[in-house]
mmCIF file of the C-alpha atoms, coordinates in Angstrom:
data_MODEL
# 
_entry.id   MODEL 
# 
loop_
_atom_site.group_PDB 
_atom_site.id 
_atom_site.type_symbol 
_atom_site.label_atom_id 
_atom_site.label_alt_id 
_atom_site.label_comp_id 
_atom_site.label_asym_id 
_atom_site.label_entity_id 
_atom_site.label_seq_id 
_atom_site.pdbx_PDB_ins_code 
_atom_site.Cartn_x 
_atom_site.Cartn_y 
_atom_site.Cartn_z 
_atom_site.occupancy 
_atom_site.B_iso_or_equiv 
_atom_site.pdbx_formal_charge 
_atom_site.auth_seq_id 
_atom_site.auth_comp_id 
_atom_site.auth_asym_id 
_atom_site.auth_atom_id 
_atom_site.pdbx_PDB_model_num 
ATOM 1   C CA . UNK A 1 1   ? 10.601 23.848  9.750   1.00 0.00 ? 1   UNK A CA 1 
ATOM 2   C CA . UNK A 1 2   ? 10.488 22.088  6.345   1.00 0.00 ? 2   UNK A CA 1 
ATOM 3   C CA . UNK A 1 3   ? 14.053 23.038  5.722   1.00 0.00 ? 3   UNK A CA 1 
ATOM 4   C CA . UNK A 1 4   ? 15.153 21.476  9.016   1.00 0.00 ? 4   UNK A CA 1 
ATOM 5   C CA . UNK A 1 5   ? 13.367 18.187  8.208   1.00 0.00 ? 5   UNK A CA 1 
ATOM 6   C CA . UNK A 1 6   ? 15.192 17.991  4.904   1.00 0.00 ? 6   UNK A CA 1 
ATOM 7   C CA . UNK A 1 7   ? 18.565 18.529  6.530   1.00 0.00 ? 7   UNK A CA 1 
ATOM 8   C CA . UNK A 1 8   ? 19.244 15.266  8.337   1.00 0.00 ? 8   UNK A CA 1 
ATOM 9   C CA . UNK A 1 9   ? 22.692 14.868  9.825   1.00 0.00 ? 9   UNK A CA 1 
ATOM 10  C CA . UNK A 1 10  ? 23.639 18.195  8.379   1.00 0.00 ? 10  UNK A CA 1 
ATOM 11  C CA . UNK A 1 11  ? 23.217 16.999  4.763   1.00 0.00 ? 11  UNK A CA 1 
ATOM 12  C CA . UNK A 1 12  ? 21.050 18.663  2.192   1.00 0.00 ? 12  UNK A CA 1 
ATOM 13  C CA . UNK A 1 13  ? 18.756 16.867  -0.244  1.00 0.00 ? 13  UNK A CA 1 
ATOM 14  C CA . UNK A 1 14  ? 21.345 16.982  -3.035  1.00 0.00 ? 14  UNK A CA 1 
ATOM 15  C CA . UNK A 1 15  ? 23.889 15.357  -0.692  1.00 0.00 ? 15  UNK A CA 1 
ATOM 16  C CA . UNK A 1 16  ? 21.439 12.554  0.154   1.00 0.00 ? 16  UNK A CA 1 
ATOM 17  C CA . UNK A 1 17  ? 20.751 11.992  -3.545  1.00 0.00 ? 17  UNK A CA 1 
ATOM 18  C CA . UNK A 1 18  ? 24.513 11.661  -4.085  1.00 0.00 ? 18  UNK A CA 1 
ATOM 19  C CA . UNK A 1 19  ? 24.828 9.156   -1.224  1.00 0.00 ? 19  UNK A CA 1 
ATOM 20  C CA . UNK A 1 20  ? 21.913 7.056   -2.544  1.00 0.00 ? 20  UNK A CA 1 
ATOM 21  C CA . UNK A 1 21  ? 23.440 7.172   -6.061  1.00 0.00 ? 21  UNK A CA 1 
ATOM 22  C CA . UNK A 1 22  ? 26.782 5.891   -4.728  1.00 0.00 ? 22  UNK A CA 1 
ATOM 23  C CA . UNK A 1 23  ? 25.079 3.074   -2.797  1.00 0.00 ? 23  UNK A CA 1 
ATOM 24  C CA . UNK A 1 24  ? 22.933 1.991   -5.772  1.00 0.00 ? 24  UNK A CA 1 
ATOM 25  C CA . UNK A 1 25  ? 25.876 2.190   -8.206  1.00 0.00 ? 25  UNK A CA 1 
ATOM 26  C CA . UNK A 1 26  ? 28.056 0.157   -5.828  1.00 0.00 ? 26  UNK A CA 1 
ATOM 27  C CA . UNK A 1 27  ? 25.351 -2.480  -5.358  1.00 0.00 ? 27  UNK A CA 1 
ATOM 28  C CA . UNK A 1 28  ? 24.875 -2.818  -9.126  1.00 0.00 ? 28  UNK A CA 1 
ATOM 29  C CA . UNK A 1 29  ? 28.648 -3.038  -9.643  1.00 0.00 ? 29  UNK A CA 1 
ATOM 30  C CA . UNK A 1 30  ? 29.008 -5.754  -7.006  1.00 0.00 ? 30  UNK A CA 1 
ATOM 31  C CA . UNK A 1 31  ? 26.070 -7.698  -8.466  1.00 0.00 ? 31  UNK A CA 1 
ATOM 32  C CA . UNK A 1 32  ? 27.551 -7.514  -11.994 1.00 0.00 ? 32  UNK A CA 1 
ATOM 33  C CA . UNK A 1 33  ? 31.000 -8.582  -10.791 1.00 0.00 ? 33  UNK A CA 1 
ATOM 34  C CA . UNK A 1 34  ? 29.626 -11.577 -8.867  1.00 0.00 ? 34  UNK A CA 1 
ATOM 35  C CA . UNK A 1 35  ? 27.367 -12.662 -11.745 1.00 0.00 ? 35  UNK A CA 1 
ATOM 36  C CA . UNK A 1 36  ? 30.109 -12.392 -14.376 1.00 0.00 ? 36  UNK A CA 1 
ATOM 37  C CA . UNK A 1 37  ? 32.610 -14.221 -12.168 1.00 0.00 ? 37  UNK A CA 1 
ATOM 38  C CA . UNK A 1 38  ? 30.152 -17.064 -11.517 1.00 0.00 ? 38  UNK A CA 1 
ATOM 39  C CA . UNK A 1 39  ? 29.406 -17.425 -15.235 1.00 0.00 ? 39  UNK A CA 1 
ATOM 40  C CA . UNK A 1 40  ? 33.104 -17.444 -16.135 1.00 0.00 ? 40  UNK A CA 1 
ATOM 41  C CA . UNK A 1 41  ? 33.843 -20.022 -13.441 1.00 0.00 ? 41  UNK A CA 1 
ATOM 42  C CA . UNK A 1 42  ? 31.035 -22.313 -14.623 1.00 0.00 ? 42  UNK A CA 1 
ATOM 43  C CA . UNK A 1 43  ? 32.106 -21.942 -18.248 1.00 0.00 ? 43  UNK A CA 1 
ATOM 44  C CA . UNK A 1 44  ? 35.773 -22.655 -17.458 1.00 0.00 ? 44  UNK A CA 1 
ATOM 45  C CA . UNK A 1 45  ? 34.863 -25.652 -15.305 1.00 0.00 ? 45  UNK A CA 1 
ATOM 46  C CA . UNK A 1 46  ? 32.801 -27.140 -18.149 1.00 0.00 ? 46  UNK A CA 1 
ATOM 47  C CA . UNK A 1 47  ? 35.638 -26.567 -20.631 1.00 0.00 ? 47  UNK A CA 1 
ATOM 48  C CA . UNK A 1 48  ? 38.119 -28.186 -18.244 1.00 0.00 ? 48  UNK A CA 1 
ATOM 49  C CA . UNK A 1 49  ? 35.822 -31.185 -17.888 1.00 0.00 ? 49  UNK A CA 1 
ATOM 50  C CA . UNK A 1 50  ? 35.660 -31.675 -21.672 1.00 0.00 ? 50  UNK A CA 1 
ATOM 51  C CA . UNK A 1 51  ? 39.403 -31.117 -22.073 1.00 0.00 ? 51  UNK A CA 1 
ATOM 52  C CA . UNK A 1 52  ? 40.116 -33.726 -19.379 1.00 0.00 ? 52  UNK A CA 1 
ATOM 53  C CA . UNK A 1 53  ? 37.810 -36.164 -21.145 1.00 0.00 ? 53  UNK A CA 1 
ATOM 54  C CA . UNK A 1 54  ? 39.739 -35.649 -24.413 1.00 0.00 ? 54  UNK A CA 1 
ATOM 55  C CA . UNK A 1 55  ? 43.010 -36.176 -22.536 1.00 0.00 ? 55  UNK A CA 1 
ATOM 56  C CA . UNK A 1 56  ? 41.655 -39.372 -20.984 1.00 0.00 ? 56  UNK A CA 1 
ATOM 57  C CA . UNK A 1 57  ? 40.724 -40.695 -24.425 1.00 0.00 ? 57  UNK A CA 1 
ATOM 58  C CA . UNK A 1 58  ? 44.210 -39.839 -25.675 1.00 0.00 ? 58  UNK A CA 1 
ATOM 59  C CA . UNK A 1 59  ? 45.814 -41.656 -22.723 1.00 0.00 ? 59  UNK A CA 1 
ATOM 60  C CA . UNK A 1 60  ? 43.572 -44.697 -23.146 1.00 0.00 ? 60  UNK A CA 1 
ATOM 61  C CA . UNK A 1 61  ? 44.512 -44.851 -26.817 1.00 0.00 ? 61  UNK A CA 1 
ATOM 62  C CA . UNK A 1 62  ? 48.230 -44.618 -25.980 1.00 0.00 ? 62  UNK A CA 1 
ATOM 63  C CA . UNK A 1 63  ? 47.906 -47.534 -23.600 1.00 0.00 ? 63  UNK A CA 1 
ATOM 64  C CA . UNK A 1 64  ? 45.852 -49.508 -26.123 1.00 0.00 ? 64  UNK A CA 1 
ATOM 65  C CA . UNK A 1 65  ? 48.347 -48.927 -28.959 1.00 0.00 ? 65  UNK A CA 1 
ATOM 66  C CA . UNK A 1 66  ? 51.226 -49.945 -26.674 1.00 0.00 ? 66  UNK A CA 1 
ATOM 67  C CA . UNK A 1 67  ? 49.429 -53.196 -25.858 1.00 0.00 ? 67  UNK A CA 1 
ATOM 68  C CA . UNK A 1 68  ? 48.881 -53.823 -29.577 1.00 0.00 ? 68  UNK A CA 1 
ATOM 69  C CA . UNK A 1 69  ? 52.556 -53.216 -30.310 1.00 0.00 ? 69  UNK A CA 1 
ATOM 70  C CA . UNK A 1 70  ? 53.666 -55.562 -27.526 1.00 0.00 ? 70  UNK A CA 1 
ATOM 71  C CA . UNK A 1 71  ? 51.181 -58.255 -28.619 1.00 0.00 ? 71  UNK A CA 1 
ATOM 72  C CA . UNK A 1 72  ? 49.545 -58.217 -25.184 1.00 0.00 ? 72  UNK A CA 1 
ATOM 73  C CA . UNK A 1 73  ? 45.916 -58.171 -26.258 1.00 0.00 ? 73  UNK A CA 1 
ATOM 74  C CA . UNK A 1 74  ? 43.476 -60.599 -27.867 1.00 0.00 ? 74  UNK A CA 1 
ATOM 75  C CA . UNK A 1 75  ? 41.072 -59.906 -30.717 1.00 0.00 ? 75  UNK A CA 1 
ATOM 76  C CA . UNK A 1 76  ? 38.122 -60.268 -28.356 1.00 0.00 ? 76  UNK A CA 1 
ATOM 77  C CA . UNK A 1 77  ? 39.662 -57.723 -25.959 1.00 0.00 ? 77  UNK A CA 1 
ATOM 78  C CA . UNK A 1 78  ? 40.298 -55.375 -28.885 1.00 0.00 ? 78  UNK A CA 1 
ATOM 79  C CA . UNK A 1 79  ? 36.684 -55.688 -29.999 1.00 0.00 ? 79  UNK A CA 1 
ATOM 80  C CA . UNK A 1 80  ? 35.412 -55.041 -26.451 1.00 0.00 ? 80  UNK A CA 1 
ATOM 81  C CA . UNK A 1 81  ? 37.758 -52.068 -26.029 1.00 0.00 ? 81  UNK A CA 1 
ATOM 82  C CA . UNK A 1 82  ? 36.471 -50.538 -29.263 1.00 0.00 ? 82  UNK A CA 1 
ATOM 83  C CA . UNK A 1 83  ? 32.865 -50.913 -28.064 1.00 0.00 ? 83  UNK A CA 1 
ATOM 84  C CA . UNK A 1 84  ? 33.609 -49.050 -24.842 1.00 0.00 ? 84  UNK A CA 1 
ATOM 85  C CA . UNK A 1 85  ? 35.559 -46.332 -26.639 1.00 0.00 ? 85  UNK A CA 1 
ATOM 86  C CA . UNK A 1 86  ? 32.816 -45.956 -29.237 1.00 0.00 ? 86  UNK A CA 1 
ATOM 87  C CA . UNK A 1 87  ? 30.336 -45.109 -26.497 1.00 0.00 ? 87  UNK A CA 1 
ATOM 88  C CA . UNK A 1 88  ? 32.749 -42.744 -24.827 1.00 0.00 ? 88  UNK A CA 1 
ATOM 89  C CA . UNK A 1 89  ? 33.665 -40.866 -28.017 1.00 0.00 ? 89  UNK A CA 1 
ATOM 90  C CA . UNK A 1 90  ? 30.028 -40.651 -29.125 1.00 0.00 ? 90  UNK A CA 1 
ATOM 91  C CA . UNK A 1 91  ? 28.986 -39.173 -25.795 1.00 0.00 ? 91  UNK A CA 1 
ATOM 92  C CA . UNK A 1 92  ? 31.836 -36.685 -25.804 1.00 0.00 ? 92  UNK A CA 1 
ATOM 93  C CA . UNK A 1 93  ? 31.182 -35.446 -29.344 1.00 0.00 ? 93  UNK A CA 1 
ATOM 94  C CA . UNK A 1 94  ? 27.431 -35.346 -28.717 1.00 0.00 ? 94  UNK A CA 1 
ATOM 95  C CA . UNK A 1 95  ? 27.737 -33.185 -25.613 1.00 0.00 ? 95  UNK A CA 1 
ATOM 96  C CA . UNK A 1 96  ? 30.352 -30.935 -27.209 1.00 0.00 ? 96  UNK A CA 1 
ATOM 97  C CA . UNK A 1 97  ? 28.030 -30.281 -30.140 1.00 0.00 ? 97  UNK A CA 1 
ATOM 98  C CA . UNK A 1 98  ? 25.155 -29.547 -27.746 1.00 0.00 ? 98  UNK A CA 1 
ATOM 99  C CA . UNK A 1 99  ? 27.170 -27.145 -25.578 1.00 0.00 ? 99  UNK A CA 1 
ATOM 100 C CA . UNK A 1 100 ? 29.226 -25.356 -28.224 1.00 0.00 ? 100 UNK A CA 1 
ATOM 101 C CA . UNK A 1 101 ? 28.015 -24.314 -31.644 1.00 0.00 ? 101 UNK A CA 1 
ATOM 102 C CA . UNK A 1 102 ? 31.330 -24.206 -33.493 1.00 0.00 ? 102 UNK A CA 1 
ATOM 103 C CA . UNK A 1 103 ? 32.268 -27.883 -33.588 1.00 0.00 ? 103 UNK A CA 1 
ATOM 104 C CA . UNK A 1 104 ? 32.468 -30.216 -36.563 1.00 0.00 ? 104 UNK A CA 1 
ATOM 105 C CA . UNK A 1 105 ? 30.065 -32.945 -35.616 1.00 0.00 ? 105 UNK A CA 1 
ATOM 106 C CA . UNK A 1 106 ? 31.593 -36.200 -34.505 1.00 0.00 ? 106 UNK A CA 1 
ATOM 107 C CA . UNK A 1 107 ? 35.217 -35.415 -35.341 1.00 0.00 ? 107 UNK A CA 1 
ATOM 108 C CA . UNK A 1 108 ? 36.568 -37.833 -32.723 1.00 0.00 ? 108 UNK A CA 1 
ATOM 109 C CA . UNK A 1 109 ? 33.910 -40.463 -33.426 1.00 0.00 ? 109 UNK A CA 1 
ATOM 110 C CA . UNK A 1 110 ? 34.711 -40.596 -37.137 1.00 0.00 ? 110 UNK A CA 1 
ATOM 111 C CA . UNK A 1 111 ? 38.461 -40.995 -36.535 1.00 0.00 ? 111 UNK A CA 1 
ATOM 112 C CA . UNK A 1 112 ? 37.807 -43.640 -33.880 1.00 0.00 ? 112 UNK A CA 1 
ATOM 113 C CA . UNK A 1 113 ? 35.496 -45.524 -36.285 1.00 0.00 ? 113 UNK A CA 1 
ATOM 114 C CA . UNK A 1 114 ? 38.152 -45.388 -38.983 1.00 0.00 ? 114 UNK A CA 1 
ATOM 115 C CA . UNK A 1 115 ? 40.763 -46.855 -36.623 1.00 0.00 ? 115 UNK A CA 1 
ATOM 116 C CA . UNK A 1 116 ? 38.340 -49.524 -35.438 1.00 0.00 ? 116 UNK A CA 1 
ATOM 117 C CA . UNK A 1 117 ? 37.440 -50.505 -38.985 1.00 0.00 ? 117 UNK A CA 1 
ATOM 118 C CA . UNK A 1 118 ? 41.080 -50.655 -40.130 1.00 0.00 ? 118 UNK A CA 1 
ATOM 119 C CA . UNK A 1 119 ? 42.310 -52.733 -37.189 1.00 0.00 ? 119 UNK A CA 1 
ATOM 120 C CA . UNK A 1 120 ? 39.406 -55.172 -37.197 1.00 0.00 ? 120 UNK A CA 1 
ATOM 121 C CA . UNK A 1 121 ? 39.752 -55.719 -40.951 1.00 0.00 ? 121 UNK A CA 1 
ATOM 122 C CA . UNK A 1 122 ? 43.480 -56.502 -40.795 1.00 0.00 ? 122 UNK A CA 1 
ATOM 123 C CA . UNK A 1 123 ? 44.424 -60.062 -41.707 1.00 0.00 ? 123 UNK A CA 1 
ATOM 124 C CA . UNK A 1 124 ? 46.198 -60.639 -38.381 1.00 0.00 ? 124 UNK A CA 1 
ATOM 125 C CA . UNK A 1 125 ? 43.062 -59.716 -36.460 1.00 0.00 ? 125 UNK A CA 1 
ATOM 126 C CA . UNK A 1 126 ? 40.816 -62.083 -38.390 1.00 0.00 ? 126 UNK A CA 1 
ATOM 127 C CA . UNK A 1 127 ? 43.285 -64.955 -38.667 1.00 0.00 ? 127 UNK A CA 1 
ATOM 128 C CA . UNK A 1 128 ? 44.038 -64.935 -34.927 1.00 0.00 ? 128 UNK A CA 1 
ATOM 129 C CA . UNK A 1 129 ? 40.595 -64.055 -33.612 1.00 0.00 ? 129 UNK A CA 1 
ATOM 130 C CA . UNK A 1 130 ? 40.454 -66.911 -31.110 1.00 0.00 ? 130 UNK A CA 1 
ATOM 131 C CA . UNK A 1 131 ? 44.146 -66.758 -30.159 1.00 0.00 ? 131 UNK A CA 1 
ATOM 132 C CA . UNK A 1 132 ? 45.074 -65.465 -26.673 1.00 0.00 ? 132 UNK A CA 1 
ATOM 133 C CA . UNK A 1 133 ? 47.007 -62.556 -28.221 1.00 0.00 ? 133 UNK A CA 1 
ATOM 134 C CA . UNK A 1 134 ? 47.489 -61.039 -31.642 1.00 0.00 ? 134 UNK A CA 1 
ATOM 135 C CA . UNK A 1 135 ? 50.834 -60.254 -33.199 1.00 0.00 ? 135 UNK A CA 1 
ATOM 136 C CA . UNK A 1 136 ? 50.575 -57.640 -35.916 1.00 0.00 ? 136 UNK A CA 1 
ATOM 137 C CA . UNK A 1 137 ? 53.052 -57.529 -38.785 1.00 0.00 ? 137 UNK A CA 1 
ATOM 138 C CA . UNK A 1 138 ? 55.355 -54.514 -39.044 1.00 0.00 ? 138 UNK A CA 1 
ATOM 139 C CA . UNK A 1 139 ? 53.392 -53.134 -41.995 1.00 0.00 ? 139 UNK A CA 1 
ATOM 140 C CA . UNK A 1 140 ? 50.184 -53.325 -39.948 1.00 0.00 ? 140 UNK A CA 1 
ATOM 141 C CA . UNK A 1 141 ? 51.923 -51.728 -36.955 1.00 0.00 ? 141 UNK A CA 1 
ATOM 142 C CA . UNK A 1 142 ? 53.057 -48.857 -39.186 1.00 0.00 ? 142 UNK A CA 1 
ATOM 143 C CA . UNK A 1 143 ? 49.509 -48.365 -40.416 1.00 0.00 ? 143 UNK A CA 1 
ATOM 144 C CA . UNK A 1 144 ? 48.213 -48.422 -36.813 1.00 0.00 ? 144 UNK A CA 1 
ATOM 145 C CA . UNK A 1 145 ? 50.877 -45.905 -35.809 1.00 0.00 ? 145 UNK A CA 1 
ATOM 146 C CA . UNK A 1 146 ? 49.852 -43.593 -38.668 1.00 0.00 ? 146 UNK A CA 1 
ATOM 147 C CA . UNK A 1 147 ? 46.197 -43.801 -37.616 1.00 0.00 ? 147 UNK A CA 1 
ATOM 148 C CA . UNK A 1 148 ? 47.153 -43.125 -33.989 1.00 0.00 ? 148 UNK A CA 1 
ATOM 149 C CA . UNK A 1 149 ? 49.113 -40.069 -35.083 1.00 0.00 ? 149 UNK A CA 1 
ATOM 150 C CA . UNK A 1 150 ? 46.072 -38.798 -36.997 1.00 0.00 ? 150 UNK A CA 1 
ATOM 151 C CA . UNK A 1 151 ? 43.901 -39.376 -33.935 1.00 0.00 ? 151 UNK A CA 1 
ATOM 152 C CA . UNK A 1 152 ? 46.363 -37.412 -31.798 1.00 0.00 ? 152 UNK A CA 1 
ATOM 153 C CA . UNK A 1 153 ? 46.004 -34.492 -34.216 1.00 0.00 ? 153 UNK A CA 1 
ATOM 154 C CA . UNK A 1 154 ? 42.203 -34.741 -34.039 1.00 0.00 ? 154 UNK A CA 1 
ATOM 155 C CA . UNK A 1 155 ? 42.281 -34.773 -30.230 1.00 0.00 ? 155 UNK A CA 1 
ATOM 156 C CA . UNK A 1 156 ? 44.643 -31.791 -30.117 1.00 0.00 ? 156 UNK A CA 1 
ATOM 157 C CA . UNK A 1 157 ? 42.361 -29.923 -32.516 1.00 0.00 ? 157 UNK A CA 1 
ATOM 158 C CA . UNK A 1 158 ? 39.401 -30.714 -30.300 1.00 0.00 ? 158 UNK A CA 1 
ATOM 159 C CA . UNK A 1 159 ? 41.187 -29.260 -27.246 1.00 0.00 ? 159 UNK A CA 1 
ATOM 160 C CA . UNK A 1 160 ? 41.923 -26.092 -29.246 1.00 0.00 ? 160 UNK A CA 1 
ATOM 161 C CA . UNK A 1 161 ? 38.264 -25.947 -30.317 1.00 0.00 ? 161 UNK A CA 1 
ATOM 162 C CA . UNK A 1 162 ? 37.068 -26.314 -26.729 1.00 0.00 ? 162 UNK A CA 1 
ATOM 163 C CA . UNK A 1 163 ? 39.358 -23.562 -25.477 1.00 0.00 ? 163 UNK A CA 1 
ATOM 164 C CA . UNK A 1 164 ? 38.214 -21.104 -28.130 1.00 0.00 ? 164 UNK A CA 1 
ATOM 165 C CA . UNK A 1 165 ? 34.516 -22.058 -28.087 1.00 0.00 ? 165 UNK A CA 1 
ATOM 166 C CA . UNK A 1 166 ? 31.699 -19.878 -26.945 1.00 0.00 ? 166 UNK A CA 1 
ATOM 167 C CA . UNK A 1 167 ? 28.878 -21.575 -25.098 1.00 0.00 ? 167 UNK A CA 1 
ATOM 168 C CA . UNK A 1 168 ? 25.750 -22.168 -27.142 1.00 0.00 ? 168 UNK A CA 1 
ATOM 169 C CA . UNK A 1 169 ? 22.778 -20.164 -25.962 1.00 0.00 ? 169 UNK A CA 1 
ATOM 170 C CA . UNK A 1 170 ? 20.105 -22.435 -24.575 1.00 0.00 ? 170 UNK A CA 1 
ATOM 171 C CA . UNK A 1 171 ? 16.596 -22.059 -25.919 1.00 0.00 ? 171 UNK A CA 1 
ATOM 172 C CA . UNK A 1 172 ? 14.059 -21.413 -23.215 1.00 0.00 ? 172 UNK A CA 1 
ATOM 173 C CA . UNK A 1 173 ? 11.619 -24.253 -22.835 1.00 0.00 ? 173 UNK A CA 1 
ATOM 174 C CA . UNK A 1 174 ? 8.017  -23.259 -23.274 1.00 0.00 ? 174 UNK A CA 1 
ATOM 175 C CA . UNK A 1 175 ? 5.468  -24.815 -20.986 1.00 0.00 ? 175 UNK A CA 1 
# 
C-alpha cells in the first residue's frame, strides 16, 4: 500500500523530485532574468537622462555663443544666463558624482566658470554693460570660440564617462 501512495500518476518518487527540481530551477531562472532586466533598464534610463542633460547644456551653449557672435545679447542677459547655467551645471555634476564613483568632480562646472569669468572680464562686456547689446571684437570672439571648443570636449568626455560608468553602491541607512 505504501508503494501505491508514493506512485501518483504513475510517477515514482525520483520522478517527482525531478519535476520539482525543474519547477524550482525555472522559477529561480525567471526571477533572476526579470530582476537583472529591471536593473539594467533602470540603469540605462538614468544614464540616458544624464546624457540628455549634457546634450541640452551643449545645445544651450551653442545658441548662447551664436547670440554672442551676432551681437544679439546684452551684458545683463549674459550675466543672467550664466547664473542659470551655473545652477544647472552644478546640479548635473553633483548628481553625477553621487550616482557614479568614477567622475572627476565638477568637470563641467569648472569649465563653465572659466568661460563665465573670461567673458565677464572682457573689456567689451564691461564697457558696454548698460548697452542693449554687446559687440565683441574679433580677438574676443576667437577667445570665446576657443573656450566653447574646450567646453565641447569636456561635454563629450562627460558623455563617454556616463556611458562607461558603473553605478555607485548606495550605503544602507541605519535607523
